[in-house]
C-alpha positions in Angstrom: 31.2 87.1 88.1 28.3 89.3 87.2 28.5 90.9 84.0 27.5 94.5 83.8 24.7 95.5 81.4 25.1 98.5 79.2 22.8 101.2 77.8 23.6 103.4 74.7 23.0 107.2 74.7 24.1 110.1 72.5 25.2 112.1 75.5 25.6 111.0 79.2 25.9 113.7 81.9 27.5 113.1 85.2 25.6 115.3 87.8 22.3 117.0 88.0 23.3 120.3 89.1 22.7 123.6 87.3 25.3 122.7 84.6 24.3 119.2 84.0 20.6 120.0 83.8 21.3 123.1 81.5 23.3 121.0 79.2 20.6 118.3 79.1 17.9 120.9 78.3 19.8 122.6 75.6 20.7 119.3 73.9 17.0 118.5 73.7 16.0 122.0 72.6 18.4 121.7 69.7 17.2 118.3 68.8 13.6 119.5 68.8 14.4 122.4 66.7 16.1 120.2 64.1 13.2 117.7 64.2 15.9 114.9 65.2 16.0 112.3 68.0 18.6 112.6 70.6 19.1 110.3 73.6 20.4 112.2 76.9 20.8 110.8 80.2 21.7 112.5 83.5 23.2 110.5 86.5 22.9 112.0 89.9 24.6 110.4 93.0 22.1 112.1 95.4 19.0 110.3 96.5 17.0 113.0 94.6 17.8 115.9 92.4 19.0 118.8 94.6 19.9 116.6 97.6 23.5 117.4 97.3 23.2 120.9 96.0 24.3 123.8 98.3 24.9 127.4 97.5 24.3 130.9 98.9 22.6 131.7 96.5 22.4 135.0 94.5 22.0 134.2 90.9 22.7 136.4 87.8 19.8 135.3 85.3 21.6 136.0 82.2 22.2 132.3 81.3 18.7 131.5 82.3 17.4 134.2 80.0 19.2 132.5 77.2 18.3 128.9 78.1 14.7 129.4 79.2 13.4 132.9 78.3 10.0 132.2 79.9 11.1 131.2 83.2 9.9 134.5 85.1 6.4 133.5 83.9 6.4 130.0 85.4 6.6 128.6 88.8 10.3 128.8 88.7 11.5 129.4 92.3 14.2 131.9 91.0 11.6 134.4 90.2 10.0 134.4 93.7 12.7 136.9 95.4 14.5 139.6 93.2 17.3 141.2 95.1 16.1 144.5 96.5 19.1 145.7 98.5 22.8 145.1 98.3 25.3 145.9 101.2 28.9 145.1 101.8 29.9 145.2 105.5 33.5 145.4 106.7 33.6 143.9 110.2 35.8 144.5 113.1 35.2 142.5 116.3 32.2 144.7 117.4 31.5 147.1 114.6 30.5 147.1 111.0 31.1 149.7 108.3 29.1 149.8 105.1 31.3 149.9 101.9 29.8 152.6 99.7 28.5 151.5 96.3 30.4 154.2 94.5 33.7 152.4 95.6 32.8 149.2 93.8 32.3 148.7 89.9 28.7 148.3 88.8 29.0 144.5 88.2 29.2 143.9 91.9 25.9 145.8 92.7 23.7 142.8 92.2 21.2 144.7 90.0 18.7 142.4 88.2 19.7 139.4 90.3 17.6 136.9 92.4 18.2 134.9 95.5 16.7 131.4 96.1 17.6 127.9 97.0 19.8 126.4 94.3 18.6 123.0 95.2 15.0 124.0 94.4 16.0 125.6 91.3 17.7 122.3 90.1 14.5 120.3 91.0 12.6 122.7 88.8 15.1 122.5 85.9 15.0 118.7 86.2 11.2 118.9 85.7 11.8 121.0 82.5 14.5 118.5 81.3 12.3 115.5 81.8 9.4 117.4 79.9 11.8 117.5 77.0 12.6 113.8 77.2 15.8 113.8 79.2 16.2 110.6 81.3 17.5 111.5 84.9 18.6 108.8 87.3 19.0 110.0 90.9 20.6 107.7 93.2 23.0 106.4 90.8 26.6 107.4 91.4 29.0 107.4 88.3 32.0 105.6 89.8 34.2 104.8 86.8 35.2 106.2 83.5 35.0 103.9 80.5 37.6 104.0 77.7 37.7 102.5 74.3 40.6 100.7 72.7 42.1 104.0 71.4 41.9 105.5 74.9 38.8 107.7 74.3 36.1 108.2 76.8 33.2 106.1 75.8 30.9 106.7 79.0 30.8 105.8 82.6 29.7 102.9 84.9 27.6 103.4 87.8 28.8 101.9 91.3 28.0 98.4 92.4 25.2 98.4 95.0 25.2 96.0 97.9 28.9 95.8 98.6 29.9 95.1 102.3 32.8 97.1 104.0 35.0 94.2 103.6 34.4 94.0 99.9 32.1 91.0 99.9 28.7 90.9 98.2 25.7 91.2 100.3 22.4 89.5 99.5 21.1 92.5 97.6 24.1 93.0 95.6 23.6 94.6 92.2 26.4 95.1 89.8 26.8 98.7 88.2 25.5 99.7 84.9 27.6 100.9 81.8 26.2 104.1 80.3 27.8 104.3 76.8 27.8 107.5 74.9 29.1 109.4 72.0 30.0 112.3 74.3 30.3 112.4 78.1 29.9 115.6 80.1 31.5 115.7 83.6 29.3 118.2 85.7 30.2 116.8 89.2 30.8 120.1 90.8 33.9 121.3 92.6 36.6 118.6 92.9 34.8 115.7 91.2 36.4 112.4 91.6 36.0 111.3 88.1 36.8 115.0 86.9 40.1 114.4 88.7 40.7 111.3 86.9 39.9 112.7 83.3 42.2 115.8 84.1 45.1 113.6 85.0 44.7 111.1 82.3 44.6 113.7 79.4 46.8 116.2 81.3 44.1 118.9 80.9 45.7 121.2 83.5 49.1 121.4 82.1 48.7 125.0 80.8 46.5 126.2 83.7 47.3 127.6 87.2 46.5 125.2 90.1 42.9 125.3 91.2 42.4 127.0 94.4 39.4 126.6 96.7 37.2 128.0 99.5 35.1 126.1 102.0 31.5 127.5 102.4 29.7 126.5 105.6 25.9 127.4 105.3 22.9 127.5 107.7 19.4 128.3 107.0 17.4 130.1 109.7 13.8 131.1 110.3 14.0 134.6 111.6 11.5 136.8 113.3 9.1 138.3 110.7 9.8 141.9 111.7 13.5 141.3 110.8 13.0 139.7 107.5 13.4 142.0 104.3 12.8 139.9 101.2 15.6 140.4 98.7 18.0 142.1 101.0 21.5 140.7 100.3 24.7 141.4 102.6 28.3 140.3 102.2 30.9 140.7 104.8 34.7 140.7 105.1 37.0 141.0 108.1 36.0 139.5 111.4 36.6 136.7 112.5 39.5 136.0 110.1 43.0 137.1 111.0 46.0 137.8 108.9 46.6 134.0 108.3 43.3 133.4 106.4 40.9 135.1 104.0 37.3 134.8 103.3 33.8 136.4 104.2 30.3 135.9 105.0 26.9 136.4 103.4 23.3 137.0 104.5 20.6 136.6 102.0 16.9 137.2 102.9 15.0 134.6 100.9 11.4 133.5 100.5 9.3 132.2 103.4 10.7 134.2 106.1 14.1 132.6 105.9 17.6 133.9 105.6 20.5 132.0 104.1 23.7 132.6 106.0 27.1 131.3 105.7 30.8 131.9 105.8 33.6 131.0 103.3 37.1 130.4 104.4 39.7 130.3 101.6 41.5 126.9 101.8 44.9 128.8 101.4 44.9 129.5 105.2 48.2 128.9 106.8 47.4 128.2 110.5 46.7 124.4 110.8 44.7 125.1 114.0 42.0 127.0 112.1 38.5 125.3 111.7 36.4 126.8 109.0 33.2 125.4 110.9 34.1 127.3 114.1 35.0 130.4 112.0 31.5 130.4 110.8 30.1 130.0 114.3 32.4 132.8 115.7 31.2 135.1 112.8 27.6 134.7 114.1 28.6 136.2 117.4 29.3 139.6 115.8 26.7 142.0 117.0 25.3 142.7 113.5 24.8 139.1 112.7 23.7 137.9 116.2 21.1 140.7 116.5 19.4 139.3 113.2 19.4 135.9 114.4 18.1 136.4 118.0 14.7 134.9 118.4 15.2 132.7 115.3 15.7 129.1 114.7 18.4 127.3 112.6 16.6 124.7 110.4 19.3 123.3 108.1 23.1 123.0 107.7 25.5 122.0 105.0 29.0 122.8 103.7 30.7 122.7 100.2 33.9 123.6 98.7 34.0 126.1 96.0 36.4 127.0 93.2 38.3 130.3 93.7 40.8 129.9 90.9 39.2 131.9 88.3 40.0 132.0 84.5 43.7 131.1 84.9 42.9 127.9 86.7 40.3 126.6 84.0 41.8 123.5 82.6 41.5 122.4 78.9 37.7 121.9 78.7 37.6 119.1 76.2 39.1 115.6 75.6 38.5 112.7 73.2 34.9 111.7 74.2 33.7 114.5 76.3 33.8 117.9 78.1 34.1 119.4 81.6 31.3 121.7 82.4 30.3 123.9 85.3 32.2 123.8 88.6 34.0 120.8 87.3 36.0 123.2 85.3 35.7 126.2 87.7 33.8 129.0 86.2 32.9 130.9 89.6 33.3 134.6 89.6 34.8 135.1 93.1 34.2 138.9 93.6 30.7 138.8 92.4 30.2 135.5 94.5 28.3 134.0 91.6 28.8 130.7 89.7 25.4 129.4 88.6 25.2 131.6 85.5 28.8 130.6 84.5 28.0 126.9 85.0 24.8 127.1 82.9 26.5 129.1 80.1 29.5 126.6 79.8 27.0 123.8 79.7 25.0 125.5 76.9 28.0 126.1 75.0 29.2 122.4 75.4 25.8 121.1 74.4 25.8 123.2 71.3 29.2 121.6 70.3 28.1 118.2 70.9 24.8 118.5 69.0 26.6 119.9 66.0 29.2 117.0 66.2 26.6 114.2 66.5 24.6 115.7 63.7 27.6 115.6 61.5 28.1 111.8 62.4 31.1 112.4 64.8 31.6 110.7 68.1 34.4 110.3 70.8 36.5 113.1 69.4 37.2 116.6 70.9 34.6 119.1 70.8 36.8 121.9 69.9 34.0 124.2 69.2 33.2 124.5 72.9 36.4 126.1 74.1 36.4 128.2 70.9 33.0 129.5 71.9 34.0 130.1 75.5 37.0 132.2 74.3 34.6 134.5 72.6 31.7 134.5 75.1 30.5 137.0 77.7 31.4 134.5 80.3 35.2 134.5 79.3 35.2 138.5 79.4 33.5 138.4 82.8 36.0 136.1 84.3 38.9 138.0 82.6 37.9 141.3 84.4 38.4 139.7 87.8 41.2 137.3 87.3 43.7 139.0 89.6 41.4 139.7 92.6 41.9 136.3 94.5 45.9 136.4 94.1 45.9 140.1 95.0 44.1 139.6 98.2 46.2 136.5 99.0 49.5 138.3 98.4 48.8 141.6 100.1 46.1 140.6 102.6 42.5 141.3 103.1 42.4 145.1 103.3 45.3 146.2 101.1 44.7 143.3 98.7 40.9 144.3 98.4 42.0 148.0 97.7 44.3 146.8 95.0 42.0 144.3 93.4 39.4 147.0 93.4 41.6 149.3 91.4 42.2 146.6 88.8 38.5 145.7 88.6 37.6 149.3 87.9 40.4 149.6 85.4 39.4 146.4 83.7 35.6 147.4 83.7 36.6 150.7 82.0 38.5 149.0 79.3 42.2 149.2 80.6 43.2 145.7 80.6 45.9 144.8 83.1 49.2 143.5 81.2 49.5 140.7 83.7 47.7 137.6 85.1 48.8 136.5 88.6 49.6 133.1 89.6 48.1 130.7 92.3 49.6 128.2 94.8 48.0 124.9 95.7 46.0 125.2 98.9 47.6 121.9 100.5 51.1 123.5 100.4 50.1 126.5 102.6 50.2 125.1 106.1 52.7 126.1 108.6 54.0 123.8 111.5 51.6 123.8 114.4 54.1 124.8 117.0 54.9 128.0 115.1 51.3 129.5 115.4 48.6 129.9 118.1 45.2 128.2 117.9 42.3 130.6 117.4 39.9 131.1 120.4 36.5 129.9 119.3 33.2 130.3 121.2 31.7 127.3 123.1 28.5 126.1 121.5 25.5 127.5 123.2 22.9 125.6 121.2 21.0 128.8 120.3 23.5 131.0 118.3 26.4 128.7 118.0 26.6 124.8 117.6 28.8 121.8 117.4 29.5 119.9 114.4 27.7 116.7 115.2 24.3 118.6 115.9 24.9 120.4 112.7 25.5 117.2 110.6 22.0 116.0 111.9 20.3 119.0 110.3 22.0 118.1 107.0 20.0 114.7 106.9 23.3 112.9 106.0 23.1 109.1 105.7 25.4 106.5 104.2 24.8 102.7 104.4 27.0 101.6 107.2 28.2 98.5 105.8 29.7 99.7 102.8 33.5 100.3 101.7 34.7 103.6 103.1 34.6 106.3 100.4 37.2 108.4 102.1 40.4 106.4 101.3 44.0 106.9 102.4 46.8 106.3 99.9 49.2 105.7 102.9 47.5 104.8 106.2 50.5 105.9 108.2 50.7 109.5 107.1 48.0 110.9 109.5 49.8 109.8 112.7 53.4 109.6 111.5 53.5 112.7 109.4 50.6 115.1 109.9 50.1 114.7 113.6 53.6 115.8 114.7 53.9 118.5 112.0 50.3 120.0 111.8 48.5 118.4 114.8 46.6 116.5 112.0 44.5 119.2 110.5 41.8 117.0 109.3 40.4 117.0 112.8 39.5 120.8 112.2 39.1 121.5 108.4 36.5 118.9 108.0 33.2 120.7 108.8 31.3 117.4 109.6 33.6 115.8 112.4 34.5 112.9 110.1 38.1 112.7 111.1 39.4 112.2 114.7 42.5 111.3 116.5 41.9 109.0 119.4 44.3 107.6 122.0 46.7 110.4 122.2 46.3 110.9 125.7 47.7 107.3 126.4 50.5 107.7 123.7 48.6 105.3 121.4 47.1 107.7 118.7 45.0 106.2 116.1 43.3 108.0 113.0 39.5 107.4 113.0 37.4 108.1 109.9 33.6 108.5 110.6 32.6 108.2 106.9 28.9 108.2 107.8 29.1 111.9 108.6 30.5 112.9 105.4 28.6 115.8 103.7 30.5 115.5 100.5 32.1 119.0 100.7 35.6 117.6 99.4 37.8 119.7 101.7 39.8 116.7 102.9 40.6 115.9 99.2 41.8 119.3 98.7 43.4 120.5 102.0 45.5 117.4 103.2 49.0 118.4 103.3 50.3 115.4 101.3 47.3 114.7 99.3 46.9 111.5 101.1 43.0 111.5 101.4 41.4 110.5 98.1 37.4 111.2 98.1 35.7 108.5 96.1 32.1 108.1 95.4 30.0 106.2 98.0 27.1 104.0 97.2 24.5 105.9 95.2 21.9 107.9 97.2 24.4 108.3 100.2 25.4 111.6 101.7 23.4 114.8 102.6 19.7 115.3 101.8 19.5 119.1 101.7 16.0 120.5 101.9 15.7 124.1 100.5 19.4 124.7 100.4 
C-alpha cells in the first residue's frame, strides 16, 4: 500500500474561485502588514484557475475596493467594461415590456457595477495571490476531509491519480497528497461535495432553512458590431416559463464585441418534463433576443447551479478547524443577481478571523470572529433586505410574487423591516407525477440560433479521463428505473444540461439507466434535483471537467 505524503500549511483553501482567492490574498496581506510568515495553499480541481468558473457576470466592486483598492489602475479585466445601461424586460411570447426604473429600489439599478468574464477575473486574482506568495495548485482535486483524533478538521487529501474504472491502479498511479493546516476553508462553490460532508458532520444547517437552487445555462456569442453596446445589461422575466416554474434570463454586452447570454431556471419547478437547457434555447427564440443574435456566432457554452436560498439558508459558517466561504455557504443576492462581491467579502472576514487566531497561537478550533463579523457587516444587511423575495415569488407566482417582493424590498430599503422571514422547501421534493402534467413544447435545434446538448457540451471543452471511476454515483442503482421512471419519467434525462443521463431500451421493455460521465460539466443539478437524492456527485480525477475560456 502506498503511503500518502503530507505537507503542512497554516491555511488550506479548497477552490480557486473569487472566494478562495480573495481569502488567500487577504491572509497574505495581513501577514505582510504584521511582518510575519503565513503559509497559504489553494487547491483547484480545474485544469487551470478559471477553467470551472462560470457566471453571467455583473459584479458589484464593493468587496474588490476593500481587498485591492488599486484594481482599476491595473490590467484587471473587471475594469474594462463598466455597466452603462440597465434594463429589465417582462416578456410575453412575442412582446417585451421595459420595467421602469422608478418601480425598483435603487440597489437594483446596477449603478457603479462592471461586467466581465468571472473566469478571467479569477485568473487575474490568482496572479495577485501568487505575487504575495500564495501557492496555487490547479489540477489537484480535494477528495477527502481529514480529521484529527478529536474529530476536528485538520486538512484535506487530494484524490489519487491513475485509478482505473474498476478501482485497480494503472501504470501511472499516484496516491493523493495530504494537506495539513491549522484552518481549512471550503470555497468549492455551490453544492461542493466536501462542503456537503462538513455540513452533515457538524450539523451546520440545523438552524437554517433548506438551501434552494437555480440552474444557469450560459452561452457566449460574437454578435454583429452594430448591435454591440458595451456595458448594456438586460434582465428578463416571463417567457418561456409557465406557472410551474420560475426564473429569468440575462444579456450582458461585454468586452470584445461579445454578449454573455443565459437563462436561470429555479430548481423548484414542479413539471418533471421541464428541461432547463431547452428553456434557455426556447428563450432565445423570443424576437427581442433572436434579433440581437441574428448574424452572430455562438462561441462557448456552460452551465452551473446557483444558490437561491439567501440569508435564511446560510448554515453555521464555522466548525472546529475551518470555515465555509463564498457560495459554499450561499451569499448570493438573488434579486440583484450578484454573488461575487458577497463571496469575496465572506472570504475576507474569514481570513481576518483565521489570521488573528493563528497569531494568537490557536489552531483547529472554531473561528467565532467570522460569523460575528458577518452579523455586523454590510453583506448581512444587504441579504436581509431581500430575504423574502424568492419565497414570495415561489408562493404567489412570477407576477404577483414579483409585485409583493418589490413592495417588501422598497419597505426594507426605506428602513421598515418586515416582521417575518419566509421559509423554503427543498427542490427535490417539488416534482409532480409525470402523468399529471403535459410536457412543454420546445423548438427543434436549428444549429443557428438553437442547439442540442451534445454540440453544446463540445463548446465547453469538457474532458474526463475515460478509464476512471464514475464520479456520478448512485446510492441505490435500482431507483432510476424502478422508482423515478414510472413516477417522473426519470427527470435526470431532462434536468441535466449536458446529456449525461439516458434511459435506453424502454422501447423493448428493457429500460436501463446510462450515465455518460464524460459529458459532465460539474453543474451539480443532478445532486440537487434527483427526487430521492439518489445521485451523489463526487470529485473526479483532478483536471477533469469543463475548460471554460472567457466565461
